[in-house]
C-alpha positions, 0 to 999 in steps of 0.5 A: 637261603643255603647256596650250597649244592645238594645232590640227590642220587636217583636209583631205578627203584626210587619211588616217584612220589617219595623222590618228588617229595624229597626234592620239594622238602630239600627246596623248602629246607632252604637248599636252592641249588639242587642237582639230581644224579642218575646212572642207567636207563631205569634211574634216568626214567625215575628221575624224569618222572620224579621231576615231572611230579615235583613240577606239579607240586611246585606249580600248586605253590606258584613256583616253576621248576625247570631243568638244565640237563647234562652228563659226566663220567665217573669211575664206578666199575669202569667208566659210567655216564651219569645223567645230571639234572640241575633244577632251577626253581623260581 
């Protein structure tokens, strides 16, 4: 089990199914601390849909996915707010 934090960045063009698959594959490869980051409304929308899809995949494996949401500021073309979703899989 890898205790290192794995960060996945989500864009507004990230395909929902592929992103959900990446979440599951990241968990299956041993990363237990997974964080998603999104900047902008369309990215946050894709992140939410990907979490919902990944949750269904984990449920079919007998696991539960919950999230802890937060935000941070980054210096990217001025200050941008980054929405952060820390995934908790049990």
